[in-house]
SEMAR-242980 format. One record per residue (C-alpha): residue number from 1; x, y negated, z; residue in three letters. Coordinates in steps of 0.05 Angstrom, whole numbers. Example, Ala and Ser with C-alpha at 12.3 -4.5 7.8 and 13.67 -1.06 7.14 Angstrom:
<fikes>
FIKE pos   east  north     up code
FIKE   1    246     90    156  Ala
FIKE   2    273     21    143  Ser
</fikes>
This chain:
<fikes>
FIKE pos   east  north     up code
FIKE   1    276  -1194    616  Met
FIKE   2    202  -1186    613  Lys
FIKE   3    193  -1265    603  Lys
FIKE   4    244  -1264    552  Arg
FIKE   5    213  -1207    510  Gly
FIKE   6    147  -1242    511  Leu
FIKE   7    174  -1305    484  Ala
FIKE   8    208  -1268    427  Ala
FIKE   9    141  -1235    410  Gly
FIKE  10    135  -1266    339  Leu
FIKE  11    206  -1259    326  Val
FIKE  12    204  -1184    344  Leu
FIKE  13    141  -1173    308  Met
FIKE  14    173  -1206    245  Thr
FIKE  15    234  -1163    254  Met
FIKE  16    204  -1099    261  Val
FIKE  17    158  -1113    201  Met
FIKE  18    221  -1126    164  Thr
FIKE  19    226  -1103    184  Ala
FIKE  20    282  -1228   -344  Gly
FIKE  21    224  -1227   -396  Cys
FIKE  22    213  -1162   -430  Gly
FIKE  23    163  -1122   -474  Ser
FIKE  24    157  -1067   -424  Ala
FIKE  25    100  -1019   -428  Ala
FIKE  26     57   -987   -372  Lys
FIKE  27     96   -946   -319  Ser
FIKE  28     84   -879   -349  Asp
FIKE  29     97   -823   -299  Thr
FIKE  30    122   -777   -354  Ser
FIKE  31    182   -817   -355  Ala
FIKE  32    197   -791   -284  Leu
FIKE  33    195   -720   -310  Gln
FIKE  34    238   -736   -372  Thr
FIKE  35    291   -768   -328  Thr
FIKE  36    288   -710   -278  Thr
FIKE  37    299   -663   -332  Glu
FIKE  38    360   -706   -356  Thr
FIKE  39    388   -705   -285  Thr
FIKE  40    378   -630   -283  Ala
FIKE  41    418   -625   -348  Ala
FIKE  42    473   -668   -320  Ala
FIKE  43    481   -623   -260  Thr
FIKE  44    497   -566   -300  Gln
FIKE  45    551   -609   -341  Ala
FIKE  46    583   -640   -278  Ala
FIKE  47    574   -594   -218  Pro
FIKE  48    579   -632   -153  Val
FIKE  49    639   -625   -104  Ser
FIKE  50    672   -661    -45  Ser
FIKE  51    744   -674    -19  Asp
FIKE  52    771   -711     39  Ile
FIKE  53    829   -757     13  Thr
FIKE  54    889   -773     51  Lys
FIKE  55    866   -845     66  Asp
FIKE  56    806   -821    107  Gly
FIKE  57    754   -833     48  Ala
FIKE  58    706   -778     34  Ala
FIKE  59    701   -770    -46  Val
FIKE  60    641   -730    -75  Val
FIKE  61    625   -719   -147  Ser
FIKE  62    552   -732   -161  Thr
FIKE  63    513   -721   -224  Thr
FIKE  64    529   -790   -246  Tyr
FIKE  65    602   -799   -221  Gly
FIKE  66    646   -797   -160  Pro
FIKE  67    629   -837    -99  Val
FIKE  68    676   -857    -47  Lys
FIKE  69    653   -860     28  Gly
FIKE  70    684   -873     94  Val
FIKE  71    704   -829    150  Gln
FIKE  72    703   -844    227  Glu
FIKE  73    725   -781    264  Gly
FIKE  74    678   -725    240  Glu
FIKE  75    627   -771    213  Leu
FIKE  76    623   -784    133  Leu
FIKE  77    582   -839    108  Thr
FIKE  78    565   -860     38  Trp
FIKE  79    529   -929     30  Tyr
FIKE  80    490   -951    -28  Gly
FIKE  81    496   -893    -73  Ile
FIKE  82    454   -907   -137  Pro
FIKE  83    402   -860   -153  Tyr
FIKE  84    366   -906   -205  Gly
FIKE  85    384   -957   -254  Lys
FIKE  86    372  -1029   -229  Ala
FIKE  87    294  -1042   -246  Pro
FIKE  88    308  -1108   -282  Val
FIKE  89    287  -1140   -349  Gly
FIKE  90    248  -1087   -388  Glu
FIKE  91    250  -1041   -328  Leu
FIKE  92    221  -1084   -275  Arg
FIKE  93    153  -1048   -270  Trp
FIKE  94    171   -982   -299  Gln
FIKE  95    185   -911   -269  Ala
FIKE  96    256   -912   -247  Pro
FIKE  97    310   -891   -299  Ala
FIKE  98    377   -852   -289  Ala
FIKE  99    436   -899   -271  Pro
FIKE 100    491   -905   -327  Asp
FIKE 101    542   -853   -310  Ala
FIKE 102    614   -873   -284  Trp
FIKE 103    679   -841   -280  Thr
FIKE 104    722   -875   -231  Glu
FIKE 105    708   -870   -158  Glu
FIKE 106    650   -916   -137  Leu
FIKE 107    663   -950    -72  Asn
FIKE 108    608   -934    -22  Cys
FIKE 109    642   -955     36  Thr
FIKE 110    599  -1017     57  Glu
FIKE 111    526  -1026     65  Ala
FIKE 112    494  -1047     -3  Ser
FIKE 113    442  -1104     -7  Gln
FIKE 114    371  -1080     10  Pro
FIKE 115    312  -1094    -40  Ala
FIKE 116    293  -1168    -58  Leu
FIKE 117    246  -1190      0  Gln
FIKE 118    228  -1251     39  Leu
FIKE 119    267  -1258    105  Ser
FIKE 120    235  -1319    144  Gly
FIKE 121    229  -1371     90  Thr
FIKE 122    288  -1346     49  Glu
FIKE 123    287  -1296     -7  Val
FIKE 124    346  -1244      5  Lys
FIKE 125    368  -1180    -23  Gly
FIKE 126    377  -1155    -97  Ser
FIKE 127    338  -1126   -150  Glu
FIKE 128    391  -1075   -157  Asp
FIKE 129    360  -1035   -100  Cys
FIKE 130    351   -963   -122  Leu
FIKE 131    404   -936    -77  Lys
FIKE 132    411   -894    -15  Leu
FIKE 133    458   -879     42  Asp
FIKE 134    481   -808     62  Val
FIKE 135    512   -791    132  Tyr
FIKE 136    542   -721    145  Ala
FIKE 137    593   -686    193  Lys
FIKE 138    656   -664    167  Glu
FIKE 139    650   -589    145  Gly
FIKE 140    577   -590    139  Ser
FIKE 141    551   -537     96  Lys
FIKE 142    476   -520     77  Lys
FIKE 143    451   -560    134  Leu
FIKE 144    377   -585    137  Pro
FIKE 145    369   -653    104  Val
FIKE 146    330   -707    133  Leu
FIKE 147    305   -764     84  Val
FIKE 148    284   -827    113  Phe
FIKE 149    239   -883     86  Ile
FIKE 150    245   -948    123  His
FIKE 151    187   -990    148  Gly
FIKE 152    168  -1064    135  Gly
FIKE 153     98  -1058    108  Asn
FIKE 154    128  -1042     41  Asn
FIKE 155    146  -1116     37  Gln
FIKE 156    211  -1120     77  Thr
FIKE 157    266  -1076    111  Gly
FIKE 158    327  -1033     88  Lys
FIKE 159    355   -965     85  Ala
FIKE 160    398   -981    150  Gly
FIKE 161    339   -988    194  Glu
FIKE 162    357   -924    230  Ile
FIKE 163    431   -910    221  Pro
FIKE 164    445   -835    215  Gly
FIKE 165    509   -826    256  Ala
FIKE 166    474   -801    320  Asp
FIKE 167    422   -761    280  Leu
FIKE 168    474   -717    243  Val
FIKE 169    512   -709    307  Lys
FIKE 170    451   -691    354  Asn
FIKE 171    406   -652    306  Asp
FIKE 172    454   -616    258  Asn
FIKE 173    431   -645    197  Cys
FIKE 174    450   -688    134  Val
FIKE 175    413   -755    135  Tyr
FIKE 176    391   -794     74  Val
FIKE 177    362   -865     79  Ser
FIKE 178    329   -893     18  Val
FIKE 179    320   -970     -6  Asp
FIKE 180    264   -974    -56  Tyr
FIKE 181    226  -1036    -92  Arg
FIKE 182    188  -1077    -42  Leu
FIKE 183    129  -1126    -47  Gly
FIKE 184     99  -1140   -116  Leu
FIKE 185    160  -1111   -148  Leu
FIKE 186    145  -1047   -117  Gly
FIKE 187     71  -1052   -118  Phe
FIKE 188     31  -1087   -172  Asn
FIKE 189    -32  -1057   -204  Cys
FIKE 190    -53  -1117   -250  Leu
FIKE 191    -87  -1083   -314  Pro
FIKE 192    -29  -1109   -359  Ala
FIKE 193     18  -1068   -323  Leu
FIKE 194    -24  -1003   -318  Thr
FIKE 195    -62   -999   -378  Ala
FIKE 196    -60   -933   -418  Gly
FIKE 197    -53   -860   -397  Glu
FIKE 198    -17   -849   -335  Asn
FIKE 199     -7   -920   -316  Gly
FIKE 200      6   -935   -245  Thr
FIKE 201     24   -993   -202  Gly
FIKE 202     52   -952   -144  Asn
FIKE 203    126   -963   -168  Phe
FIKE 204    156   -959   -101  Ala
FIKE 205    128   -888    -97  Met
FIKE 206    159   -870   -160  Leu
FIKE 207    224   -893   -132  Asp
FIKE 208    220   -850    -72  Ile
FIKE 209    200   -789   -115  Ala
FIKE 210    262   -807   -157  Tyr
FIKE 211    306   -808    -97  Ala
FIKE 212    281   -742    -75  Leu
FIKE 213    300   -712   -141  Asp
FIKE 214    370   -740   -132  Trp
FIKE 215    375   -710    -65  Val
FIKE 216    354   -643    -91  Lys
FIKE 217    408   -645   -143  Glu
FIKE 218    466   -673   -104  Asn
FIKE 219    458   -661    -31  Ile
FIKE 220    492   -594    -28  Glu
FIKE 221    561   -630    -42  Ala
FIKE 222    550   -669     19  Phe
FIKE 223    537   -608     62  Gly
FIKE 224    461   -607     56  Gly
FIKE 225    412   -550     38  Asp
FIKE 226    372   -571    -25  Pro
FIKE 227    321   -522     -4  Gly
FIKE 228    307   -552     61  Asn
FIKE 229    290   -623     53  Ile
FIKE 230    246   -660    107  Thr
FIKE 231    216   -728     84  Ile
FIKE 232    203   -774    138  Ser
FIKE 233    187   -849    151  Gly
FIKE 234    169   -905    200  Phe
FIKE 235    109   -948    197  Ser
FIKE 236    103   -964    122  Ala
FIKE 237    151   -909    112  Gly
FIKE 238    106   -865    151  Gly
FIKE 239     46   -887    110  Arg
FIKE 240     84   -873     50  Asp
FIKE 241     98   -802     75  Val
FIKE 242     25   -789     90  Met
FIKE 243      8   -814     19  Ala
FIKE 244     59   -764     -7  Met
FIKE 245     20   -706     21  Leu
FIKE 246    -35   -720    -25  Ile
FIKE 247      3   -742    -85  Ser
FIKE 248     14   -696   -142  Pro
FIKE 249     79   -735   -161  Gln
FIKE 250    114   -708    -96  Phe
FIKE 251     87   -634   -103  Lys
FIKE 252    148   -587    -88  Gly
FIKE 253    197   -646    -70  Lys
FIKE 254    201   -631      5  Phe
FIKE 255    192   -573     52  Gln
FIKE 256    170   -611    115  Lys
FIKE 257    147   -681    137  Ala
FIKE 258    149   -728    194  Ile
FIKE 259    107   -792    197  Ala
FIKE 260    132   -838    252  Phe
FIKE 261     72   -887    267  Ser
FIKE 262     43   -874    196  Gly
FIKE 263    -30   -861    189  Gly
FIKE 264    -73   -855    125  Met
FIKE 265    -78   -920     84  Thr
FIKE 266    -94   -928     14  Thr
FIKE 267   -126   -985    -28  Ala
FIKE 268   -176   -997    -87  Ser
FIKE 269   -141  -1007   -147  Glu
FIKE 270   -194  -1051   -172  Asp
FIKE 271   -200  -1095   -111  Leu
FIKE 272   -122  -1095   -103  Ser
FIKE 273   -115  -1123   -174  Ala
FIKE 274   -161  -1182   -158  Lys
FIKE 275   -124  -1198    -97  Lys
FIKE 276    -57  -1200   -136  Ile
FIKE 277    -85  -1239   -195  Ala
FIKE 278   -108  -1291   -140  Lys
FIKE 279    -40  -1293   -112  Ala
FIKE 280     -4  -1303   -177  Ile
FIKE 281    -54  -1349   -209  Ala
FIKE 282    -22  -1414   -177  Pro
FIKE 283     43  -1398   -214  Leu
FIKE 284      7  -1391   -278  Ala
FIKE 285    -24  -1456   -270  Val
FIKE 286     45  -1486   -253  Glu
FIKE 287     73  -1456   -316  Asp
FIKE 288     17  -1483   -358  Lys
FIKE 289    -13  -1413   -375  Lys
FIKE 290    -84  -1437   -354  Ala
FIKE 291   -120  -1501   -334  Ala
FIKE 292   -138  -1482   -268  Asp
FIKE 293   -133  -1423   -217  Glu
FIKE 294   -199  -1394   -236  Asn
FIKE 295   -179  -1391   -308  Ala
FIKE 296   -112  -1363   -290  Ala
FIKE 297   -145  -1310   -249  Tyr
FIKE 298   -193  -1290   -305  Gln
FIKE 299   -131  -1288   -353  Trp
FIKE 300    -88  -1248   -306  Leu
FIKE 301   -141  -1194   -299  Met
FIKE 302   -136  -1175   -376  Thr
FIKE 303    -92  -1125   -400  Asp
FIKE 304    -68  -1169   -458  Ser
FIKE 305      5  -1170   -486  Ala
FIKE 306     14  -1243   -467  Asp
FIKE 307     -4  -1229   -394  Val
FIKE 308     50  -1174   -393  Lys
FIKE 309     98  -1214   -427  Glu
FIKE 310     85  -1275   -377  Tyr
FIKE 311     92  -1226   -316  Leu
FIKE 312    159  -1203   -337  Tyr
FIKE 313    184  -1276   -348  Ser
FIKE 314    170  -1296   -276  Ile
FIKE 315    233  -1299   -238  Pro
FIKE 316    231  -1249   -181  Ala
FIKE 317    247  -1301   -129  Glu
FIKE 318    181  -1335   -142  Arg
FIKE 319    141  -1270   -137  Leu
FIKE 320    175  -1246    -70  Val
FIKE 321    146  -1298    -25  Pro
FIKE 322     72  -1285    -50  Leu
FIKE 323     26  -1252     -2  Met
FIKE 324     68  -1263     58  Gly
FIKE 325     73  -1215    119  Asn
FIKE 326     12  -1172    116  Ala
FIKE 327     12  -1155    194  Ala
FIKE 328    -17  -1090    184  Ile
FIKE 329    -74  -1113    141  Arg
FIKE 330    -82  -1080     73  Met
FIKE 331   -122  -1139     47  Ser
FIKE 332    -63  -1184     51  Val
FIKE 333    -16  -1146     12  Phe
FIKE 334    -53  -1088    -21  Pro
FIKE 335    -11  -1024    -38  His
FIKE 336    -14   -948    -40  Leu
FIKE 337    -69   -954    -94  Tyr
FIKE 338   -120   -898   -111  Glu
FIKE 339   -100   -897   -186  Asp
FIKE 340   -112   -824   -200  Gly
FIKE 341    -41   -816   -220  Val
FIKE 342      6   -824   -158  Val
FIKE 343    -50   -824   -110  Ile
FIKE 344   -120   -789   -120  Pro
FIKE 345   -180   -831   -134  Lys
FIKE 346   -211   -803    -73  Asn
FIKE 347   -149   -819    -26  Gly
FIKE 348   -147   -779     33  Phe
FIKE 349   -215   -748     18  Asp
FIKE 350   -176   -700    -27  Ser
FIKE 351   -178   -625    -12  Lys
FIKE 352   -114   -615    -48  Asp
FIKE 353    -57   -629     -2  Tyr
FIKE 354     22   -616     -9  Asn
FIKE 355     16   -574     55  Ser
FIKE 356     84   -568     92  Val
FIKE 357     95   -566    167  Pro
FIKE 358     81   -637    192  Leu
FIKE 359    100   -680    252  Met
FIKE 360     66   -741    268  Met
FIKE 361     89   -786    324  Leu
FIKE 362     56   -849    355  Thr
FIKE 363     71   -893    412  Gly
FIKE 364     19   -906    469  Asn
FIKE 365     23   -984    456  Ser
FIKE 366     25   -986    381  Glu
FIKE 367     -9  -1054    372  Phe
FIKE 368     26  -1092    428  Ser
FIKE 369     77  -1131    386  Met
FIKE 370     29  -1147    330  Phe
FIKE 371    -19  -1175    382  Cys
FIKE 372     28  -1212    426  Leu
FIKE 373     58  -1247    364  Gly
FIKE 374     -6  -1264    326  Asp
FIKE 375     -7  -1334    307  Gly
FIKE 376    -83  -1334    324  Tyr
FIKE 377    -67  -1348    397  Phe
FIKE 378    -36  -1418    374  Lys
FIKE 379    -92  -1433    329  Ser
FIKE 380   -145  -1487    342  Asp
FIKE 381   -194  -1433    360  Asp
FIKE 382   -156  -1418    423  Met
FIKE 383   -142  -1490    438  Ala
FIKE 384   -165  -1509    505  Gly
FIKE 385   -160  -1444    543  Tyr
FIKE 386   -119  -1437    602  Ser
FIKE 387    -54  -1398    607  Glu
FIKE 388    -84  -1344    645  Asp
FIKE 389   -143  -1340    594  Glu
FIKE 390    -93  -1333    537  Ile
FIKE 391    -54  -1278    576  Lys
FIKE 392   -122  -1240    592  Ala
FIKE 393   -140  -1248    516  Ala
FIKE 394    -74  -1218    493  Lys
FIKE 395    -81  -1161    542  Ala
FIKE 396   -150  -1146    522  Phe
FIKE 397   -134  -1143    446  Ala
FIKE 398    -70  -1105    457  Ser
FIKE 399   -101  -1053    502  Lys
FIKE 400   -156  -1033    455  Tyr
FIKE 401   -118  -1046    391  Gly
FIKE 402    -65   -997    417  Ser
FIKE 403   -114   -946    432  Asp
FIKE 404   -145   -950    364  Met
FIKE 405    -78   -954    328  Tyr
FIKE 406    -49   -895    367  Arg
FIKE 407   -107   -848    350  Ile
FIKE 408   -106   -875    276  Phe
FIKE 409    -31   -858    269  Asn
FIKE 410    -38   -783    289  Ala
FIKE 411   -105   -756    318  Gln
FIKE 412   -147   -784    265  Glu
FIKE 413   -103   -762    209  Ser
FIKE 414   -104   -689    238  Ala
FIKE 415   -179   -690    240  Val
FIKE 416   -187   -714    173  Lys
FIKE 417   -134   -657    149  Met
FIKE 418   -156   -602    188  Ser
FIKE 419   -206   -568    138  Asp
FIKE 420   -161   -567     78  His
FIKE 421    -87   -569    106  Tyr
FIKE 422    -53   -505    102  Gln
FIKE 423     10   -515    147  Ser
FIKE 424     22   -530    221  Asp
FIKE 425     12   -599    245  Ile
FIKE 426     49   -624    310  Tyr
FIKE 427     28   -687    346  Ile
FIKE 428     68   -725    395  Cys
FIKE 429     60   -788    435  Gln
FIKE 430    112   -832    472  Val
FIKE 431     85   -859    536  Asn
FIKE 432    151   -890    564  Tyr
FIKE 433    144   -961    584  Gly
FIKE 434     68   -959    576  Ser
FIKE 435     17   -971    632  Asp
FIKE 436     14   -897    638  Gln
FIKE 437     89   -889    651  Ser
FIKE 438    126   -904    720  Ser
FIKE 439    178   -943    681  Val
FIKE 440    157  -1012    666  Lys
FIKE 441    222  -1045    634  Asp
FIKE 442    188  -1061    568  Leu
FIKE 443    139  -1110    601  Gly
FIKE 444     74  -1126    563  Asp
FIKE 445    102  -1087    499  Tyr
FIKE 446     98  -1019    533  Gly
FIKE 447    109   -960    487  Ala
FIKE 448    112  -1005    426  Phe
FIKE 449    108   -994    353  His
FIKE 450    181   -962    344  Gly
FIKE 451    189   -940    416  Ile
FIKE 452    220   -871    388  Phe
FIKE 453    277   -905    345  Val
FIKE 454    326   -911    404  Pro
FIKE 455    317   -837    413  Met
FIKE 456    345   -826    348  Leu
FIKE 457    402   -880    343  Ser
FIKE 458    443   -917    397  Ala
FIKE 459    444   -973    343  Lys
FIKE 460    373  -1002    328  His
FIKE 461    334  -1068    319  Asn
FIKE 462    313  -1074    394  Tyr
FIKE 463    378  -1086    431  Leu
FIKE 464    373  -1159    431  Glu
FIKE 465    306  -1159    465  Phe
FIKE 466    310  -1100    507  Phe
FIKE 467    382  -1092    522  Pro
FIKE 468    382  -1047    581  Asp
FIKE 469    317  -1010    572  Ala
FIKE 470    341   -948    534  Phe
FIKE 471    402   -930    567  Asn
FIKE 472    373   -909    631  Lys
FIKE 473    378   -833    649  Ala
FIKE 474    305   -823    644  Gly
FIKE 475    298   -848    572  Tyr
FIKE 476    363   -813    551  Gln
FIKE 477    339   -749    579  Ala
FIKE 478    272   -757    543  Met
FIKE 479    307   -772    478  Ala
FIKE 480    354   -707    486  Arg
FIKE 481    293   -666    496  Gln
FIKE 482    261   -698    431  Tyr
FIKE 483    320   -688    389  Asn
FIKE 484    323   -611    410  Ser
FIKE 485    250   -605    384  Tyr
FIKE 486    269   -647    324  Leu
FIKE 487    330   -603    307  Ala
FIKE 488    287   -540    312  Asn
FIKE 489    234   -571    265  Phe
FIKE 490    283   -596    214  Leu
FIKE 491    313   -524    210  Lys
FIKE 492    249   -483    213  Ser
FIKE 493    186   -529    214  Gly
FIKE 494    173   -503    282  Asp
FIKE 495    198   -552    339  Pro
FIKE 496    199   -496    394  Asn
FIKE 497    262   -466    419  Gly
FIKE 498    295   -438    477  Asp
FIKE 499    292   -482    543  Gly
FIKE 500    238   -525    515  Leu
FIKE 501    165   -529    538  Ala
FIKE 502    117   -498    490  Ala
FIKE 503     93   -547    436  Trp
FIKE 504     29   -516    406  Asn
FIKE 505      6   -543    337  Ser
FIKE 506    -55   -584    337  Trp
FIKE 507   -119   -548    321  Lys
FIKE 508   -193   -573    321  Pro
FIKE 509   -205   -525    381  Asp
FIKE 510   -138   -545    413  Lys
FIKE 511   -128   -620    405  Lys
FIKE 512    -59   -620    438  Val
FIKE 513     -1   -671    438  Ser
FIKE 514     69   -664    467  Met
FIKE 515     73   -729    507  Val
FIKE 516    143   -757    521  Phe
FIKE 517    155   -802    579  Asp
FIKE 518    206   -807    634  Gly
FIKE 519    223   -835    703  Thr
FIKE 520    284   -877    720  Glu
FIKE 521    324   -816    723  Thr
FIKE 522    291   -755    689  Asn
FIKE 523    248   -738    627  Ala
FIKE 524    174   -719    634  Val
FIKE 525    154   -681    573  Val
FIKE 526     90   -643    575  Glu
FIKE 527     33   -620    529  Glu
FIKE 528    -35   -655    539  Lys
FIKE 529   -100   -672    508  Asp
FIKE 530    -95   -746    497  Val
FIKE 531   -153   -753    446  Thr
FIKE 532   -208   -804    449  Thr
FIKE 533   -257   -830    397  Thr
FIKE 534   -266   -901    367  Tyr
FIKE 535   -334   -899    398  Gln
FIKE 536   -307   -887    466  Asp
FIKE 537   -258   -943    459  Ile
FIKE 538   -311   -990    433  Ile
FIKE 539   -356   -974    494  Lys
FIKE 540   -296   -988    541  Ala
FIKE 541   -289  -1057    506  Met
FIKE 542   -361  -1073    516  Asp
FIKE 543   -360  -1060    588  Gln
FIKE 544   -294  -1097    598  Asp
FIKE 545   -301  -1159    643  Thr
FIKE 546   -230  -1182    645  Ser
FIKE 547   -246  -1236    592  Val
FIKE 548   -308  -1278    575  Ser
FIKE 549   -355  -1254    523  Asp
FIKE 550   -331  -1313    481  Glu
FIKE 551   -258  -1293    480  Ile
FIKE 552   -277  -1223    475  Lys
FIKE 553   -316  -1239    410  Asp
FIKE 554   -259  -1279    383  Lys
FIKE 555   -213  -1222    393  Met
FIKE 556   -256  -1176    357  Ile
FIKE 557   -267  -1220    299  Lys
FIKE 558   -198  -1253    293  Asn
FIKE 559   -145  -1209    324  Val
FIKE 560   -170  -1137    319  Leu
FIKE 561   -206  -1144    250  Asn
FIKE 562   -184  -1118    184  Gly
FIKE 563   -123  -1078    214  Arg
FIKE 564   -103  -1006    188  Trp
FIKE 565   -141   -981    247  Phe
FIKE 566   -202  -1022    253  Ser
FIKE 567   -252   -997    202  Arg
FIKE 568   -302   -968    256  Val
FIKE 569   -292  -1033    301  Leu
FIKE 570   -307  -1077    237  Asp
FIKE 571   -366  -1040    223  Glu
FIKE 572   -395  -1036    294  Asn
FIKE 573   -389  -1112    304  Tyr
FIKE 574   -405  -1132    234  Gly
FIKE 575   -335  -1166    219  Asn
FIKE 576   -330  -1206    153  Lys
FIKE 577   -292  -1161    105  Ser
FIKE 578   -222  -1191     91  Leu
FIKE 579   -234  -1166     17  Trp
FIKE 580   -297  -1212     12  Ser
FIKE 581   -265  -1262    -36  Asp
FIKE 582   -256  -1208    -89  Val
FIKE 583   -314  -1157    -72  Glu
</fikes>
């Protein structure tokens, strides 16, 4: 199994990362408030209600119309409920708008198409993507609500990334998973799209905020408590959750937060616009809007009406492939812009947090799949090295990249927030399968990016690659303990409960994490201090003799560089900025 998993490294990394012309004006966030007020008014006119029909379908009346789901035993599921109008034509780069109301039952019994995205070399999905899935148990009433934002670098992915069947059964909640605009349709801060007061290019974040408004207005009819909403997300979704904690647009929209492999990432609005202009410039030349790419770039960096008109005229299928898979590098596909509207100009240096009880989870081996599938190992730079040297190079980069990525995901965020965050922060780390665990079923991937997912759902993206790794008694026992903590957190904001080891909140003077691991047969869950520093990691890298100095230099400058977690490393080794072409 190990050999099979390693051979599938690039496929696995890609899988997890995935994971009309108009005269539209800027995306004005005031439109979000206006539509929210409209939704609230609609709620008064059309109260939500539910009924189980004779044919086994669940029918719920929402603010916009009745939706028909599917019942399987006690589980009720509604797929693809519209929370916003299709963002096409004049709505392409606008704050989301309310969907048109309907009177007949809307069939929500099958998964809807995800947002338009690049899958391999093929563009798939739909621009009509402002939809969400709801899972609930029959008879649910006023249960905690868990809202999930999928991963995929904000370029790929779908609401069905983590199905909610097991979560609603094991954690006694109502589960909502959201689709939102991706890639350049979801994040685009060119001046022509953001000019004017309250202009923003963070359209995907506006989508998520709008979805949370829908949840608050409608979730009671599905058995949820609109006053007890926990926002959560994995990878890109986790980073989006962290951004929500500093965003004025999300104030009051949720009561708790969970960031699975998230961390703090934002991008300069100015540098991001330049990167996007460079990416679109070849299309402008092809469409005869400019004589060459430099002229096209200069033109696209203006806020003129003809640029705006041109951008809206580009078929979405031509925009989607641009900027590729960013592979946890912000410079490849910039998003989460510090625009002063959705995200403060000073990013996470903000002193004004939307403080709610927060859980942050990381795997021990977070960088493994990104490293093992990195195309650099097949480049000319690595030609001529032996198989053993390549293996050692991957092990070196994976080890130190994972240690940096793991503290980036949780520890460093806690340190950053500690002086100004007014609620409890709980940190957890999954060691199962890592070099610190007695279980080695996951080979060189270890406790990879997404190791927690099988704890939440028996159906997940990793079954094909690790078919037997997660059904062992030890993993399942660990999963049951985590779900007990999770259920408590969803209910009250405190994961602790009867029969569970005490899980203390993280404090600057008590830097503890709850570490989840297992043997072949039993869970091993205990509170530990697993902190380290970037400086200590770099010192260990310098002293490591498992690879030659030449290979070490190549790993530092070409594999570990420019990632979410590598700012300190890049500064220490003088790595070239991946933004240098626009700085």
